[in-house]
N, C-alpha and C positions, 0 to 999 in steps of 0.2 A: 358652579352649575349654570348653564345658560338658561335664561328665562324665555318664555314665548315672545315677550316684547323685544328682547335683544336679538333673538333669532330672526324675528320678522324684520328688524332694522337692518341686520346684515344681509338678509335676502334682498331687500329693496336696494341696498348699495350695490350688490352684485348685478342686479338687473340694470341699474343706472350705468354702471361701468361698461356692461356689454353693449348698451345702446350708444354710449359715447365712442366705443371702439369702432362701430360702423361709421360714425361721422369722421373719425380720424383716418380710417382706411380710404374713404372717399377723398379726404384732403391729401393724403399721400399720393393717390393716383393723379389728382389734378396737378400737384406740385411737380411730380416726376414728368408728366406729359409736358407741362410748360417749360421745365428746365431743359428737356430734350430738344424742344423746338428752338429755344433760345441758343443753345450750344451749337446747333447745326445751322444757324442762320435761317430759320423758317422751315427747313426740311425736317421730315420725321422718318427715323429709321427704326422700325419695330424691333429688329433684332437687338438693338442696343438696350431696349427696355425689357428684353425677355427675362433676365434675372429678377427684376422688380415685379414683373407680371406674375411670375411663378410664386414669389413671396406673397403677393397680394391674394392670389388664389388660395394659398395655404392658410393665410391669415383669415380669410373669409370663411373657409371651411372650419377652421378652429373656433372662430367666434360663434358660428352656427352650432357647433357641438357644445360649446359652453351654455348657450341658451337652451338647448335641449336638456342638458343636465339640470339646469335650474328649473325648467318646466316640470321635470319628473322628480325633482328633489333628490337626485342621485349625487353622491360624493359632495354634498353641500359643504362639508367641513374642509374638504381638500381643494375646493375651487379657488379660494384666495391665493394660496401658495402656488398652485399649479399655474394659474393665469399670470401671476407675477413673473415666474420663471420663463414662461413662453413669451410674454410681452417683452421682457428684457432681451431674450434671444432674437426675436423679430426686429427689435430696434437696432441691434448690432448688425443684423443682416441687411436691413434697409440702408443703413449708413454706408456700409462697405460696398454695396452694389450700386450706389449712386454717387460715388466720387470720393469716398473715404474722408480725408481731412477737409475737403471742400464740399462735402455733401450738403445739399439743401434740406435733407430730411433729418438733420440732427434734432429738430424740434420734436420729432416723434419720441425722443427720450423723455420728454416731459410726462408722457402718459404713464409709463411704469413708475416714474418717480412720484407722481401725484397719487396714484392708486396705492402705492406702498405707504405713503404718508396717511392716507385715509383709512387703511386697514390695519396697519401695524404701528409699532413705535417709531419715533423719528430717526433712530439710528439705522433702521432698515432702509429707509429712503436714501440715507447717505451712503450706505453700502452699495445699493443698486446704482446710485450715481457714479461711485468710484469704479464699479465693474464696467459700466457702459463707457466711461471716459477712457479707462485703461485699455479695454478691448478695442474700441474704435481708434484710439490714438496709435497703439502699437501696430494693429493690423493695417490701418490706413497708411502709416509711415512705411510699412513693409511693401505694400502694393503700389505706392507712389513712385513716380520716376525718380531716378537717382538725384540726390541733392535737391529736395523740394524747396521752393523759395520760402524765405522767412515769413513772407506775408501769409502763406497758407498756415504755417505753424502758429503764428500770432492769432489768426482768425479762429483756428481751432481752440487755442488756449482761451480766447475771450468767450467763445461759446461754452467751453467747459466751466469757466468761472460762473457764467450765468446759470448753468445747470446746478452747480453746487449751491449757489444762493437760493435758487428755486427749491432745492431739496431742503435746505435749512429752514426757510420761511414756511414752506408747506408742511414740514414735519412739526414745527412748533404750532402752527395753526391747527393741524390735524389732531394733535394731542389735546389742545384746548377744546376742540369740537367734540372729540370722543369723551372727554371728561364731562362736558355739559350734557351730552346725550345720556351717559351713564348715570349722572346725578338725577336727570329727569326721570329715567326709568326707575331708579331707586325710590324716588319720592312717590311715583305712581304705585309701585308695589307696596310701599308702606301705607299709603292711603287706602289701598284695597284691603290690606291686612287689618287696618283699624276698623274698616267697615264690617269685616267678618267678625272681628272680636266684639264689636258693638252689638251686632245681631245676636251673637251667642250670649252676651251678657244680658241683653233684653229678655231673651227666652228664659235664662236662669233666674233673673230677678222676678219675672212674672210668675214663674213656677213656684218660687219660694213664697211669694205673696199669696198665691192661690192656696198653697198648703197651710199657711198661717190663717187665712180667712176661713178655710173649711174646718179648722180646729176650734173655732170659737164663734159664738153668736153675740158676744158682747161688742156693741158698735164702738165703744170707747177703745177697746183693744184693737179693733180693726183700724181705726184712725191712727192710733199710735204706730201700728205696723206699717201703715202707708208712709209715714214720715221716716221710720227706721229703715225700711227697705229702700226708700228713695235715696237716702243719704248713702246707704251701702252701695247702691248701684252707681252713684256718682263717684265713689272711691274706686270702684272697679274699672270705671271708664277713664281713670287717670287724673281724677281731681280729688286727692286725699283730704283737702281742707276746703272743699267747695261750699258746703252748707254751713253758714254762720248761724242762721236761725231758720226755723221752719214752723209753720202753723197751719191748722185746718180751721176754716171758717164755715159755719153752718147757719142757715137762716133760722131765726127764732120767730117771734110774733111779727116784728118789723125789721129788725137789724140783724147784721151778721155778728155771731159770737164766736170767740175762740173756744173750741172744744178739745183741741189737742195741740201740743206744741213741743218743740225741742230747742234747747239753748235760748229760751225766752226768759228775760228777767221777770221776777214776780210782779213788779209794778206794771208790766205790760199785759199781764194775762187777763185782766178784767176789761180790756178795751173792747169797744163795740164799733161797728162800721155800718154806714148806710148803704154802701155799694152803689152809690149814684154818681161818684166822681172818680177821676183818675183811672189807674190801671184796673182796679177792681170793677168799676162800671164797664170799662171796655171789654174785659174778659167775659163778664157775665152777658153782655150784649151780643158779642160775636161768637161765644162758645168756643173760642180759640185761646191758646196760651198767649200771654202778653208779657213782654219784658220791659222793664224800666231801668235806665242807667243811673238814676238818682232817686232811689226810694225814699230818701230823707226829705225830698222836696215834693213827694206825691201828696195830693190834697187829703187823702185818708190814711195811707200807710205812715205818714209822717208823725202821727200821734204815738206810734211805737218808738220808744227811745232807742231801741236796738237798731232801727232802720237808719239812724243818722250816722252810724259807723259802717254801713253797707254801701257798696259801690254798684251793686246790681241785684235785681230781684225779678223773679218770674212768678206769674199768677196763672194757675191752671184751674179752669172752672170745673166744678162737679155738676154734671148735667146728664139727665136721662130723658131722652126724647126732647120735648120742648120745655121741660121743667128744670129750673136751676135749684140745686140744693145748697150750694155754697162754692167755696174755692179753697185751693191749697196754695200757700205762698212759701217759696224757698228764696232765701236771700244770702248773698255772699259779700265778703269784704273785698273780694277781687273783682275787677271789671272783665267783661268779655269772657265769661266762663260758661255760660249756658249755650253750648253748641247745638246744632240741629239734632245730633244723636242724643244728647242729654234731654233736650226738649221732648223728643219722641218717647224716651224712656219714662219721663215723668207723666206724660199724657197717658201712656199705657198703664202705669201704676194707678193713676186716678180713675181711669175707666174700669179697671179691675175692681177697685173699691166700690164703685157705683153698682156694679153687677152684684157684688156681695150684699 
């Protein structure tokens, strides 16, 4: 099923090809005019150019029609196939009306070949190349004077070889470009889906916490619920083993005391903190969550034995208005685990606990 991003990308490609078609038609007109003047030694005979003029008018009207279809969004799915068939037919027509085997307009064949490589698989551009070479070669040989010189045949063969090489290279490059674009779109869609899931998970976790808080007036159970719901939220966001240790710190008379914890060794539970150094001081001063990549080296958190086995920790302040009540610490044995979504979730949980 095409996504809005991929549909928009194809629409932009169709517009780009239509604009390039105008440039190519102008080039065909200039080359045809120059070739006619050179062939006749500086004289110009409009009747000799009549077939090409008719084809140019048809091509201009056709390209105008394509742009109108794109503007109104009509037959958008059919445009790539339709334009490829018409461009291939016009190419054969331009070559046959401008000299056949010796046509200076054989370069026009690069247009349908390149657009086929850009829109379809590489095999399609090779098929288009084969059709153009076979049609122009057979028809050109048929309309040429009896016994065309070998130089003309060799020239056409060389041009045909160049077209085949162009089709092969452009087909390969086109496939790589399309794969890159598809991968980029897929990553963008996955990122958007993760954001939606994170938002849903935030709402669910906060609702669960609010339900838990409304069911009890015991602040000890409230703080235990904060840690439990925080870890559950981390697991739902794709981090099943994120929290190695977590604790709630509240201010006593002077220092911060551990009033609730999970996965904390018994010997660490009686530790106290001044809250004047390291990430604790920074979080309390800024009222923003602070992350440390080496909690075992933090001036205050390092007194907890469990922190020496952790690779990352986040401190979320518990603050209402201008008053600090304490902080919540989550620590993990894995580095780079506290993403922006997870930080926002932990902040929301702590804010909900403060309200309670």
